[in-house]
N, C-alpha and C positions, 0 to 999 in steps of 0.2 A: 944232159939233161932229163930226167925222168921222163918216161912216156906218160907213167900211169899216178894218181896221186890217192890214197885212202880216201873213202865214202864218209869216212867222220872228220876227215880234216878239210875237205872240199869245201869253199867257201859257204855261209851261209846263204847269199841271196842265190844260190843255185836251186831250184823250187825242183826235187826231185828224192826219192827215199834214201833215208840212212841208212837204212838196212837190207839186207841179204846180199849180193855179192859183194866181195871186199873192196875192190879196185874201181875209178872212174877216169877215165882219157883224160890228161893235164893235156890243155892246149898247148900249143906253141908260141913263143915268145912274139908279140905284135902290138896290132894299136890300140891297144884295150889292156887296161889290169886286170888283173887274175878276178877282183870281187865285181867286176862290171863287166866281166865279157864270159862267154860260153862258148866251149867244143863247138864245131859247128855237128859233128855228129850227132851230140847230143841235143840242137834242136832237131835235127831231122829225129830221133828218133825218140825223145823224150816230150817235146814238146807239140811237133807236128805232126808227130807219130805217124810217119811216109815210111819206116822203117823198125825191126825188130830186133836186129844185129851191125854189129860194124860190119859185116860183110854184103849186108844188103845195102848197108851206104855208101860203100867204096862203089857199088855197083850204080847208084843212083846217082850219086859225085860223076863217074867217068862218062854215063852213058847219056845223062839229063843236065841243063842246063837248071844251075845253082848260083846264084849270084847275090854275092854280097857287096853294098853299098854300086849295084849294077855291073860289079866286074865277076865273071865264072870264077868259081873260088871247085878246087878238086881235093883240095889235102881237107882230112875228115878231122881232122887238127888245129884247124883253122881258128882264129881265136874273132868270133859274131858278139859287137859289144856294144853300150848303150848309144842307144840315137843309130844303130845303123839298121839298114835296112835290107832285109831277106828276099830277094824274088824267085818264084819258079812260074818262067813263063808256059811251060807244058799245061799248067793248073790254073794259069792266070789268077795267081794269088800272089800279096806281098804283104809283107810285115814290117812292124817295127821293133824297135828291142827298147823297152821298157822297164822302169822300177816301181813296185806298186808301196802301196801305204804298210804291206808288212813285210817291205826287206827285199824282195824275192824280186828276182826278172825277169819278164813276163814277154810275151810277143799280141802286138794287135794289132787289128788287119785295116789295111791301108788300099787308096783306090791304086792305078798306074801313074797316074802324074804325080799322085804325092810322094811315090818310090823314088821321085828322081832329084828328090832334095833334101838336102840334109843340114839340120843346126850343129854349128862347129861353136864351143866355148873357146875362147882365146885365155889361152895359161900364161903367153907368157913373149915376149918379142925384144929382135934385137938388130943393133944395123951392120950387114954386110955391104963394103964400099958405098955406096953412094943410094941403094937400096934395102927398105925395112925387111924384114920375115918375120912374119906371124907364126907363132907357133900353137898348135891345135891340141885338145884335147886326148885326139885318135890318135898322135902323132903325126898327124899331117903338117908339113912347114911350108907357107904359100909368102911366096915373096909379090909386095904391092911397093909399085910409086910413090904413093900418096900414102903419107904417113895421118890415118885420122881414126885408125881403130885403139881403143885402152883392151888393158883387161881386163876379165871378166864378160869383155861385149862377147852377142855370139855373128859369124858368121852363118849365112846361107847359102850352101854352096851347091851348084848342081850339079849331079849323076850324070855318067860318069866323068866330067871331062874336069871336075871340080870348081869353075869357075864360079866366082862370087856373084850370087844374084840381089845380094839385100846385105844390109847390117845390122844388128838387133842391138840399142844400146841399154847396157844397166843402168837404167837411171826413173828416174821416179813416172810409174805411170807404164813400166816396159812390166811383158807377162815371163812369169817364172814359174820352171819346174823344178823342184827340189830332189839332187839324186842324192845326195848324203847327208848325214846328219838323223838325229829325231823326227824329223818332218818329210826325212824322204817320202813320194813319193806322193806330195800336196805341191798344188800349183794356186798361182794367182798373182793379183797385181799390185806391183810397187809399191809402197806407203811414205817410203823413207830410205835413205841411201847415204848409212855412215863410212865411217872409216875401213872397220873392219867387220861391221854388223848393218844389215838391213831388216827392213819391214814391211811386211806385205798382207794384203788381206786377201785370204780366201773364199770358196765360195758360199761356205757357211756364215761370209762375214766375218770369220774371226781374223783379231788383228794379233799375227807373229812373229816375232825377233828372231832372225835366225844368224850364222854366218854369212855372209857374201860368197867364201868360197863354196859352200854347199848350191847354189841359185846355178841355174844354167837359163837364158835368156832364150826364150822362144819365140816373142812375137813383140810386138809395141804396144797392145790394147788387149788383143786377144792372140792366143797359138795360132801360129803358119801350118801346124802339124795337128795330123790328132792325136789328142790325150788320152780318149776313155769312149 
């Protein structure tokens, strides 16, 4: 596994200069795709501007608590992804990673309370023995005794325990955030759900049709997390 990749070949979702040094850190394989994730050193250097070099990043990670989804991380190549929370207790700051309408990953400041929850989209499920395994978009797998979940719904997890606090159904009246497609970064209330597509109304009262796979449910009629 190569440790670096060329800046010009880095995902377009990474908000950084494409010129200057030739290389940028390649994140380790993990819970997020390369397109929807960033190496932790890029988060601390370019986004939060807490360090100027990788040497300073290593010092921070080894000497201060830097938490992703309320779990301390020390690897500068650890991948932080869409909907992850980044917490820095020393500075009493918390952030969530989202994607904007320009297709760039960005960090939004959130409260301590909000940093303890994370919506996770269900992308698959399977029966193992007598229990159902729920597969989430960020690589998590959760066993449930009662199967009342559908692909496309979202679970609201408590961090770091991963306990299910709520289920958000992909249905009429649900509040969604678009994380892929030409409307990514947009959000609104679902008007109609079809087999492969759905229609939603955004805050500008525009009625838009998109693919169901691009929608991420984040509320029942309003978002349970801060998105702007």
